[in-house]
C-alpha angles and dihedrals in degrees: 000000000000091000091050091048091049090048090048092050090048092050091046090049093054090046091052090051093048091048091056106115096224094049094043092048090050093050094048097046097041095084092052092047091048091048092051093044093052102038099033107021095046097054090041092056090045091051091050090052094047093048090067094049138063093238117160134198114296094032132071093198134068145152117295111255101169115216095338091112091055094047092047093053094044089058091048111100092208090057092048090050090048090052091050091046091051092054093044094045093048098046098043096044093048094049090052092045094051094048095047092042091053091050093048093045092052089053097043096052089065123090114250137139116279095016092138092056092049090050089050091054092048093051093051097085090056094045098043120082108268092224090062091047093052090051087059091049090050088060091045090054096036114140093233107023101033112151088201091059091045092053091045091054092045091052091044092242088122132037119264093256097027112121114170114211099236095184097031101056116069095221094044092045091055090050090050092049092049091049094051093045092048089053089052098050099035095086093052094052092043093054092049092050091046088055089051093048094049091051092062108105115246090228091065092053091047091050090049090051091051090051090053097254104144135147114354094002092057090048094049099041104029116017102039096046090051094045096038096094093053091043088054090054090048089051091048093053090046093052093049093045093047099044093048098039124099104165098093095046093042095051103031100036096035094249100314101333153187095063094329090297097130100039115141126199089261097051093043090050090050092047093049100039103034110019095038094035096232100133096173097055090039091055091047091053093051092051094059089079096050100078091040094053091043092056092044091050094050093047095047094047089050090049092048091053093048092050095046112120114221 
């Protein structure tokens, strides 16, 4: 009986320790922290090291060159254009995504027949492999078989023999890239905003209706303030995904074409570091975005916390 009692006390003691919030939180979050430290922190530290060297492909070491790689790229007109394109691409695409996502979310929270099927269609661009999706967009913007040009001619928005080169004209190529990327991120933002809309208590909407807040007034003074924190998080994820993504530009615009006019920081870093074999300058290019995204993340998280409604 004494042994059983001792064993029981020992078991209870371990249970009490495991149920301690600090210990349990540490145990549960440790795998995620380890994962991030190994798969994100490791490459980041390696990129920081390489950016201060003249390392080339085939070697992860090189002579220390200080900030020469950063100064060289800052004086490179292609890099400056890539930086401008990254800001423009990110801001324009995210504005379009947020507006369309809000409209879709307002529609999809209502009850109507076939809502599940419409939600399924909207989620497809996010679930499908992006490489397959971009192949479809390449056909849509093809110089000879473009469905956009065909519809433009059918609606008399274009001349009968007018076929804009969507991937051959710098301005049109940027518009095509923004369109494809908006299509890709729209489901993610829509789902997040739907979650925010469904979390609004019914009592608040009923009280707003009693006070005469309907239509635009209810949206401006009730819905948007309550959903603003989660919309800020959706915008933050969209900015990070867009600024650090290179798949759409690489596949649809042939890695920054035409004539390097649609290069982003990511594609120019890939071209310099991987395709050209200059690992040091390529790492330096990729690190230009790190402080910018860090500041944006801190400011947007602070804003989301300030706008949170208790």
